[in-house]
N, C-alpha and C positions, 0 to 999 in steps of 0.2 A: 443901731449900732454895727458897723460893718462888720464883715467876717476876715478879715485881713488877721489876725491872730491865729484864727484856725488855720486859713492859707497857709503862712509862713510856717506854722507848725507840720503842714504838710509836706511843705518844700524840702524843710530842713531835715525829715525823715529821707525824701530821695536825695539830696545830697551827701548824706550820710552812708547810700549805699556804695559798695565796693566800686561800682561802674563811674559814677562819678567822681569817686576819689580819686581813681587812677587819671581821668581825664584831669582834672584840676592839678595836678602837681606838677612842680616846675620842669621835673624830666618825662613830663608824658610822651613828647614826640620821641624821645628817644626810646621809652618803654615799647610804646605801640609799634614804631619799626623793627624793633627786634620782635616783638610777639610773631609781626605780619612776615616777617623773613625766616624765621624759625618753625612758626607753626601755620604753613601753608592751608588752603582749604582740605586739600587731599590728604593732609597729614595731621594726624590725631593727637599721639603720644610721640615723644623721644624719650631716647635714654638719659638718665641723669646725667651718666659723665661727658655724653656727647653734647648736650645743652648746654652744660659749663663750660665746655671748651668753646661752644658755638658763641654763647653772650661775650667771653673774656675776649674773643677775635673782631665780634662787630663792637663791642665798645673801644677797643684799641684802634679800629679802622676813622672811627669818629672824632678820636681825640686826635688824632694825627691829620683829619678833616678840619680840627678847629671846628668843630662843631658846639656850642655852649650845652650847658646843663647834663651833661654826660657823667652819668653816677659813678662813686669811686667804690673800690670793692672786687674782689675775683668773683670769677663764674659762680662759683657754688655760693657764695655771699650773698650777691645779685639773687639768686633762684631765692634762698631760703627767706631774702626779704620780701620778696614776689609773694611767696607762699605765705607770709603774715598778713600782707595784704588782701589776701584770697582772690590773687588772680593766677594761681599757680597752684595745682593739686598734685602729691607725689604719690604713687602707689606702686605696690608690686604686682607684676604679673604673673600669670600663672607657670612660666617656667623660670622665677626667681629673678629677672629682671628689673631692675626701679626705672620706673621713668614717669615723668613729670607730663601732666596733662593742662590746658588752658580751661579756666572755671567757666561756667556761664556769663560771669561778671565781665570776666576779660574779651569774652568772644562778642557780648553785646556792645564793650566799646569799641572793639575791630569793627563791626558791622556799622556802626554811629559813624564812624572815620572811614568806611569806604563809602558810604553812601553820600556823605560830604564831597567825597573825594570825583563822584563822578558826576559829569557837565550835565545837566537836564532841568528843563520849566517845569514849574510847579503846578501850573495848569496849563495843559494841552488837552490838543483834541482826544487823543488816546486815552488820558486819565479820564477825561469827563465822560468817552463810551465805555471805558471798563468798570464806571460807578453804574452808568444808567444799567449794563449788563449783568452786573452782579445782583443790584437789586431786582430786575425784573425774573433774575434764576431764584434768589431767594424767596422772592414772593410767591412764586411759581409751585416752590417747594412748601412752604410752610403757610399757605394760605387755607382758611378754615371751608370757604366758600365751593362748594363743588363747582358751580356754575361759573364763578369769576378763573376758577384754575382753569376752567373747560375754552373759554374765552381767551386767556391769555394762549392755552397752546395752539388754539385756532390761529391767532394769529403769526405767533412764529413758525408755524406748518406753513401759513399763506405766505412769509415771507420767504421762506426758505424755497419753496415751491418755485416763486417768482423768479429769485435769482439762480436755480437750477435752469428753468426754461430757459430765460435769458442766455445762459453760459450756452446752453444745446444750440440757441438760436446762431450763434456764431457771433457773438456781440464779444468785442477785447475786452479782456478782463483789466478792473478798475485798477490804476497803479497809485500806492500810498507812496506819500512824502517820505524824505529820509527822517524828517522831526519825529513823525510818526511811529516807524520803524526805530528811530533811536530810544522813544519814550518806549517802546514795548519793551523791545530789548533789557532796559533797563529795570522795569519794575519785574520783569521776568527775573533777572540777574539778585535784586533785592529779596525777592520770594526766597530761592534758593538759598543764598547767604544767611538768611534767618534759622536753617535747619539745624545747623552744627550747635547753636547757641540752645535752640529748643531742644534738642537732643543731651545735652550737656544738664540742663535742667533736671531733666528726668534721671538721668544719672546722681547728681547730687542727691535729690529727693530719695532716692534709695541708697546712697551711704548713709544721709542723714536718718531713715528707717533703721539702717543695721545698728548705727550708734545707739540708737535709742532702746532697741531690743536688748543688746547687750548690758546696756544699762540698768534695763529693766531685770534681766537676770541676776544681774551681781547684787542689785540693793533685794531681791528678792518680797518685794512689797506683796507678789501676785505670785498664784501659783504657776507653775511653767505653762498648765495647758491654757490657761488663761493669756499668757504670752503669746503663747501661738496664734490662740482663737483672733487676737489682735492683729499679729503679721498678717496672716491672712486675709483677714477683713482690709485692711490699710492697702496691702497691696492689690488686693481687688476693685478700691477707688482710686488708686493713684493716679493710673493712665485715665481715669474720667473726673478727675475731680481741678485738675489745673487745663489751662490752655495747652503747656507743653505736651501733658499725656493725652489730653486729644491729638495734637500734632502726629504722635507715635503711635496712636492707635488707627489713624488715617495712613500713615505709610505704612505698618502692618496690614492693614486691609490691602492697599494698593498690592503689596509683594503677593498676597494670597490670590489676587484676582490675575491670571495671566495676559488675559486679552486687554485689560485695562493698561497693565504694565507694556506690552506690545504697542498701545497705540501711544503711550507716552514718549518711548525710545522713537517711534516713527516721525512722531510731532517734533523734538526736540531737533534727529535729525534734518527736517526739512526745513526747520528754521536755520540750520547751521548752513545748509546749503543754498540758502537761498542767494540770489545775485548781488543784492546790495550787504549779505553778512560780514563779506573780506574787507569792504570799507567802513562800516559801523563797529563792529566787534573786533577788539584785540585778541591777541593769542591767547592771554589769562582768560576773557571773557570767553571766549570758545569753549577752551579747556575746563572751565566751569560748568557750563551749559552741557556737555558732553559726558560730565563726570556726576550728575545731577542724580542718576539711580543709583550708582554704586555709591554716593554720598549717603541715599537714603541707607542703603544696604548695610553700611559699615555702620552708621548711627543706630540702627534698629539693632545691629550685633552687639553693639556695648551698653546699649540699653539691657539686652538680654544676660549680657555676660555680666553685669552689675546686680542683676536680681538675682543670678544661678548664687552669687558670692553671699548675697543674704541669706539666700536659702541653707547653700552650704557651711556657713557661720551658724543657723539653726540647727543644723541638722547635727554638724559636731558636738554642737554643745549637750545637746539632748541625749546622744548615744554616750558620752563620754562623764554624762552626770552620774555619779556612784549616790543613790539617796542612805545609804547603810552609813557612810564612812561619820567621822566623829563632827557632829556639829561644831562645835568649838574651833576647831582646826581649819574649818570650811568658812565659817564667818570672818577668821584672821585673814586668811587669804585673799576671800574677796574686798576686804577693806583694804589689804595691801593695793590689790589689783585698782579699785578706784583711786587711791592716794597717788598710784604711780602716772594714772590717766591723768589725773586734777594737775600733777608735778610737770607732765610732759605740755601740757596745756599751758603751762606759766609760765616756763624755763626759757632761757635762751638757748642759740646756736651753740654756744662755747659751755654751757652750766653741765658739773660734772659734778657726782657723788663718791668721795672717797670709799671705798670698801675695801676690805682685805683681800687679795688674790688667793692665800691660802687659807683655810679657816684654822681657831686654835685646835692644838693636839688634843683627843680626849686619851686621860689615864685609863687601860681597860686594862686586865689581866691577860694573857694569851690562855685562847681556848684550841684544845686539841679537836679537830676534827676527824682525823683517821688515826687508827692505832696500829700499833706492829702485829701483823699476820704473818705467823711462820708458812702459811701456805702459801704467800705470794712470794716468799723469798727466792730470788734468783740470784746466782752468782756473777759478777761482771762479766763480760765479754772480753775474750783473750785481744792482745793489744797485738796489729797488724805487724808483720817485720817490715819496714820502710826500711832497711840498710842499704838496700839496692838504688833506693832514689834518692841518696845523702846528695844536699848540694855541692856545689865548688865552696872549699874554703876562703873564708874572707876575713882579711886581717883586722885588727883595731882598730889600726887607723883609717880604713876605707869606713867602717860602720860609723866613726866618728864623724867621717865626712858626708854619710847620708843621712846623721842626725840633725838634731834642732842645734838652736845657738848654745856657743860656750859662753855662758853667762860670767861664770870665774872669772876668765882671760879678759872678756870687754868691762867687766868691773873693774878689774886691774887697769885697765888700759884709761880708762874715763877718770878714776881718781889719779894715777899718774899724773895726766895730762891738766887735771886743776891744780896739782901740787907743786907743777913743773914753773920754770921762771918765763917761759914763753908757750905757753898752751895757745891751740888751734881756736880760730875767730867761732867756729861754729863747730855743731857736730859731723858735718860733712867732710869738712878739712880734717878732723882727727879719722873718718874712717879712710879717709883717702892716706892716710900716713899708716894703716894698720898693714901687718904682714897679709900676704895673698890667703893665709889659711883663715882670717877671720874676716875676708870679704866676700862671702858667700853671699847669694842674696838674703839667705834665711838671718843672717848674722844683724840685717838694717832691724830686724824686730826685737832682736836680742838687744841692738844697741839702745832702740826706744824704749825698750822696757827699763833697761838698767838706768837712763837718764831721767824718766818719769818718777825712779823711787831715788834717787840722790838728792838729796837737800841743798837747796841753794839755786839749783837748775830752772831758769823760766821755761813757760809752758811753748809749746810751737807755735811761731808766729803766723801770720799769712802768706809770705812768701814760698817760696818754693828753691831746693839746691840738688844739683845732681850726685848720685850716686854711682860711681863705679863697680858693680860687683866683679868677682872672679869666680867661675865655678869649679868644682874639684878638676873638669876635664880639659880646664884652661880658657874656654870660652868668656867673653865677657858680653855684661848688660849692663845698661844704664837705666835707673831708675829716680823719678822725681819725688824727694821727699820734703814736707814743712821743715823750715829751719828752724835749728835749735841753736841759739845763740849760747857762747861759754863764758861765764864772768874772768874777767882779770884778776889777778890775786890784788890784793890792797897794797902789799909793799912795790906792785910795779906801778899801780898808780901815782902813788906819791913820786 
């Protein structure tokens, strides 16, 4: 019997991964292009509000260019949709800024697409030479036979010595072909492009570990000491248990070795200044190679920061946990926290819960906290004589001009217009026919208030009409106000 059933199960599991789910979407081309534009290799995270605006701008440009399969929705809705697809993750920085970061699944998809975009042969002289060199170096490091290792080293020393003697003798340096250079640069770029995804997977492992630790604390199935011991043991083995963790350990070793770091920087600089580099490498490729060391530093810093967040959450929980508090209340709060986390995982972006903004009033008798103390009784301070600072006299008319709207006169004007035989067509025409004393800017608010509380008047429409106001000093100012039509009398319609 063939193994096709088992193979289809393993292949189905691979296709269920977020990386392939992203590449098999109808809008995969658009999503990958947006990710590549918003998250270049030297950008790890983007503020949430900024990414929302960038996504809306990119999708609008694609729609105007009539690109097919552009997803619908605002920038925020698309980002939330991609978060549920496990291609984006949203977090809060230490300064309180909310940012988006690509997950390792999205970076794997970007790396796969970038590899397919590079034009290179799959079988070449450089690739065969790289395989042979890697096999020889690997055999030299792991071969348990002492004499076999010595023989390999002697051959390598003899080859290098012969090459050195040839160069010292004045022979010309062998020139490599353009295809060999192109293949070498391509493989180097592919190795560098895989680093962000490796670092992202280690960060996600720490994030998952943090959630598991907090869940263990909430459930209280084990003592706190056991949870802490489990955390320390898993952190110690995390960077060694996976290929991504070993890549992180390698980067950490590189940065601790100043001599190796300087050697890597010099080698990259020599490759970038090669005479053929200008013809083979584009500006983006040169920038990627030039920023390799900085990329490793940023990736390691991100992993260390994520591990610090896990440790901080653990420390804060331990230091704030009060073992003497009421066990029943503690269990209730933990259950509420767990239910909230479960609801957040199942709810949509627009889900809401009806909660009272103000709690119900509790009837309690007033309890005096302080009692009268004759020793503390002091007479009130005397009033200061301000008769010399008396302001100028102001008439009642001037005070009214500076006050709010005259609702009584406005209400009478509206009622009279509705009952008259030839009413104005709108509230703006009514305002234009009022006396100057009723056409102050503040009277517009009063007139709209009266109209809103007058039965039979329709609500404001979408149009605008002009209101020319007259201030008490005689100056005029024009305002645009929504149109409020005034109905005609029934006897006029007839």
